[in-house]
C-alpha positions as CSV (number, residue, x, y, z in Angstrom):
1,M,85.0,-9.5,97.3
2,F,88.4,-8.8,95.7
3,R,90.0,-10.5,92.7
4,A,92.3,-12.4,95.1
5,E,89.2,-14.1,96.5
6,L,88.0,-15.4,93.1
7,D,88.8,-19.0,92.5
8,A,89.0,-20.9,89.2
9,I,85.3,-21.8,89.4
10,D,84.3,-18.1,89.9
11,L,86.4,-17.1,87.0
12,K,84.8,-19.8,84.8
13,I,81.3,-18.5,85.8
14,L,82.3,-15.0,84.9
15,R,83.8,-16.1,81.6
16,E,80.8,-18.1,80.6
17,L,78.3,-15.4,81.6
18,Q,80.2,-12.8,79.7
19,R,79.9,-15.0,76.6
20,D,76.2,-15.8,77.1
21,G,74.4,-14.1,80.0
22,R,71.1,-15.7,78.9
23,M,71.9,-19.3,79.7
24,T,70.1,-21.1,82.5
25,N,71.7,-21.9,85.8
26,V,71.7,-25.6,84.9
27,E,73.6,-24.8,81.6
28,L,76.0,-22.6,83.5
29,S,76.7,-25.3,86.1
30,D,77.3,-27.9,83.4
31,R,79.8,-25.6,81.7
32,V,81.8,-24.8,84.8
33,G,81.6,-28.3,86.2
34,I,79.6,-27.9,89.4
35,S,76.0,-28.7,90.4
36,A,73.3,-26.1,90.0
37,P,72.7,-25.0,93.6
38,P,76.3,-24.1,94.4
39,C,76.6,-22.5,91.0
40,L,73.6,-20.3,91.8
41,R,75.0,-19.4,95.2
42,R,78.3,-18.4,93.6
43,M,76.6,-16.3,91.0
44,R,74.5,-14.5,93.6
45,K,77.6,-13.8,95.6
46,L,79.3,-12.3,92.5
47,E,76.2,-10.2,91.9
48,E,76.1,-9.0,95.6
49,A,79.8,-8.1,95.4
50,G,79.2,-5.9,92.4
51,I,81.4,-8.0,90.2
52,I,78.4,-8.9,88.0
53,E,76.8,-5.6,87.4
54,G,73.8,-6.7,85.3
55,Y,72.6,-8.6,82.3
56,H,72.0,-7.1,78.9
57,A,70.9,-8.0,75.4
58,L,73.3,-7.0,72.6
59,L,71.2,-5.2,70.0
60,S,71.9,-4.6,66.4
61,A,71.9,-0.8,66.1
62,P,71.6,-0.8,62.2
63,K,68.7,-3.2,62.3
64,L,66.9,-0.7,64.6
65,G,67.6,2.2,62.4
66,F,70.7,3.6,64.1
67,D,73.3,3.6,61.3
68,L,75.9,6.0,62.7
69,V,78.5,5.3,65.5
70,A,80.8,8.1,66.4
71,F,83.2,9.2,69.1
72,C,83.5,12.8,70.4
73,M,86.6,14.0,72.2
74,V,85.4,17.0,74.4
75,G,87.6,19.6,76.0
76,L,86.2,21.8,78.7
77,K,87.0,25.5,79.1
78,H,88.1,24.9,82.7
79,Q,88.7,21.6,84.4
80,S,87.3,22.5,87.8
81,E,85.8,19.7,89.8
82,A,82.4,21.4,89.5
83,N,82.6,21.7,85.7
84,L,83.8,18.1,85.3
85,K,80.9,16.8,87.5
86,A,78.4,19.0,85.7
87,F,79.4,17.8,82.3
88,A,79.5,14.2,83.4
89,A,76.0,14.6,84.8
90,A,74.8,16.3,81.5
91,T,75.8,13.3,79.5
92,N,73.1,11.3,81.3
93,G,70.5,13.4,79.6
94,W,71.8,13.0,76.1
95,P,70.3,9.8,74.5
96,L,72.8,9.7,71.7
97,V,75.6,9.3,74.2
98,R,75.7,5.6,75.0
99,Q,79.0,5.6,77.0
100,A,81.1,8.4,78.4
101,W,84.6,8.4,80.0
102,M,86.5,11.2,81.7
103,V,90.0,11.0,80.2
104,N,93.4,12.7,80.5
105,G,95.4,14.1,77.7
106,D,94.2,16.5,75.0
107,S,90.6,16.0,75.9
108,D,88.6,15.8,79.1
109,F,85.8,13.4,78.0
110,L,85.4,10.7,75.4
111,L,81.8,10.1,74.3
112,H,80.6,7.0,72.4
113,C,77.6,8.1,70.4
114,V,75.0,6.2,68.3
115,A,72.6,8.1,66.0
116,E,70.1,7.3,63.3
117,N,72.1,9.2,60.7
118,L,74.7,11.9,60.1
119,T,72.1,14.7,60.3
120,C,70.9,13.6,63.8
121,F,74.5,13.4,64.9
122,Q,75.5,16.8,63.5
123,D,72.4,18.4,65.2
124,F,73.5,16.9,68.5
125,V,77.1,18.1,68.1
126,I,76.1,21.6,67.0
127,E,72.9,22.3,69.1
128,T,73.7,20.4,72.3
129,L,77.4,19.5,72.7
130,T,79.1,22.6,71.4
131,A,76.4,24.8,72.9
132,Y,77.0,23.4,76.4
133,E,78.3,26.2,78.5
134,H,81.5,24.5,79.7
135,V,82.6,23.0,76.4
136,D,85.6,24.5,74.7
137,T,86.5,22.0,71.9
138,V,84.8,19.0,70.3
139,R,86.6,16.7,67.9
140,T,84.5,14.0,66.3
141,M,85.4,10.7,64.7
142,L,82.9,8.8,62.5
143,T,83.4,5.1,62.5
144,I,83.5,3.0,59.3
145,R,82.8,-0.4,60.7
146,Q,83.3,-2.3,63.9
147,V,86.0,-4.9,63.6
148,K,86.0,-6.3,67.1
149,R,83.4,-6.8,69.8
150,L,84.1,-8.7,72.9
151,G,83.1,-8.6,76.6
152,L,84.7,-5.7,78.5
153,V,87.0,-7.8,80.6
154,E,89.5,-10.6,79.6
155,I,89.2,-13.3,82.2
């Protein structure tokens, strides 16, 4: 399924689910203006096509004891395909890294990290990240506060 195949109802379904993925199919069907059975069929079709990748709860990191959010810009010594793939795979084993992107420019990767505190984050940077064999540079940015939080796609 491609974007060109999405009609106005599909887009409404996606918009509503991105706002509140926990609503029932009946609530969703009311919000988008169709009955529940076709709404569920459309939703399943969007899931099968990979447009809806999953459903998640948004958790409050500070209330769970994770007070630090930081970003790391990582440059590798050599940007061979093998090194890039190896580093990308390594990020899966680092619990502090919540999201990772391969990027272009001055760095090769951008890591979104969440840690209990500054000491935990520093330990990760020093003992794990900079110690990784292919890493050349690490630049960190500690956040002050989040000022915007929306779904990932504007539809």
